[in-house]
C-alpha positions in Angstrom: 109.2 99.4 109.9 112.1 101.6 109.4 112.8 105.3 109.8 114.8 107.1 106.9 115.6 110.1 109.1 118.9 108.4 110.1 120.1 105.1 111.3 119.9 104.8 115.1 123.0 105.5 117.0 123.5 102.6 119.4 126.7 104.1 120.8 126.1 105.4 124.4 127.9 105.4 127.7 126.7 104.4 131.1 126.9 108.1 132.0 124.6 109.0 129.2 122.2 106.5 130.2 122.2 107.7 133.8 121.6 111.3 132.8 118.3 110.4 131.0 116.9 107.9 133.5 113.9 109.5 135.4 113.4 112.2 132.7 110.0 113.0 131.5 110.0 112.4 127.6 107.5 113.5 125.1 107.4 111.4 121.9 105.9 112.0 118.6 105.8 109.3 115.9 104.7 110.0 112.4 104.0 106.8 110.3 104.1 107.3 106.5 103.2 105.2 103.5 105.3 104.1 100.7 104.1 107.1 98.8 105.0 109.5 101.7 101.5 110.1 102.9 100.8 110.4 106.7 99.1 107.2 107.8 98.9 107.8 111.4 100.4 110.0 114.3 101.3 108.7 117.7 101.9 111.1 120.7 102.7 109.8 124.2 104.9 110.8 127.2 106.3 109.1 130.2 109.3 108.6 132.4 112.4 106.9 131.0 113.0 103.9 133.3 115.8 102.1 131.5 118.0 102.1 128.4 119.9 99.1 127.0 120.6 97.4 123.7 118.1 94.5 124.3 115.1 96.4 125.3 115.8 99.9 123.8 114.8 103.0 125.5 111.9 102.1 127.8 109.2 104.5 129.0 106.7 104.1 131.8 103.7 105.8 130.2 101.8 108.5 132.1 98.2 107.4 132.7 98.5 103.7 132.2 101.9 102.8 133.6 102.4 100.6 130.7 105.9 100.2 129.4 106.7 101.2 125.7 110.1 100.6 124.0 111.7 102.8 121.4 115.0 102.6 119.6 117.9 103.3 122.1 119.2 106.3 120.1 120.1 108.9 122.8 121.4 111.3 120.1 117.7 111.8 119.1 116.6 113.2 122.4 116.2 117.0 122.5 115.9 119.2 125.5 112.4 120.4 125.6 111.4 124.2 125.9 109.5 124.9 129.0 105.8 125.2 128.6 102.7 123.3 127.7 102.4 120.9 124.9 99.0 119.7 123.7 98.8 116.3 122.2 96.9 116.5 118.9 95.9 112.9 119.1 94.2 113.1 122.6 94.0 116.8 123.5 96.0 116.0 126.7 98.2 118.9 127.9 101.8 117.9 128.9 103.5 120.5 131.0 107.3 121.0 131.0 108.6 117.6 129.9 112.4 117.4 130.1 113.0 115.9 126.6 111.4 115.3 123.3 111.8 112.6 120.7 110.5 112.6 117.1 110.6 109.9 114.6 109.2 109.5 111.1 108.5 105.9 110.3 108.5 104.4 106.8 107.4 100.9 105.8 109.9 98.4 104.5 110.5 99.1 100.8 110.2 102.8 101.0 112.3 104.6 98.4 114.9 105.7 100.9 115.6 102.1 102.2 118.9 100.4 101.2 118.5 96.8 99.9 
């Protein structure tokens, strides 16, 4: 699957990585079909435990302790506004995350893909 929002920026420094380790990240992933319909929405949150080119941005998820990898594009991280965020998919309330990350994911062959 690919995202047409932008190509991931894999250019980051050790200082940038150090600045996000241990931060609470709230993630929203919207999966769309070839005809741009929403297929599914994923929402989850956890602590950033490591970032590297091999594994990506790795979160330790709240609740399960499971690790989840995302593209290591630190330029996509946004400072979260203080407050409560209710996950639409579970109803869970997340209070005061440090950062947010949103991706829209399209299947291979989507009209925005380059051959």
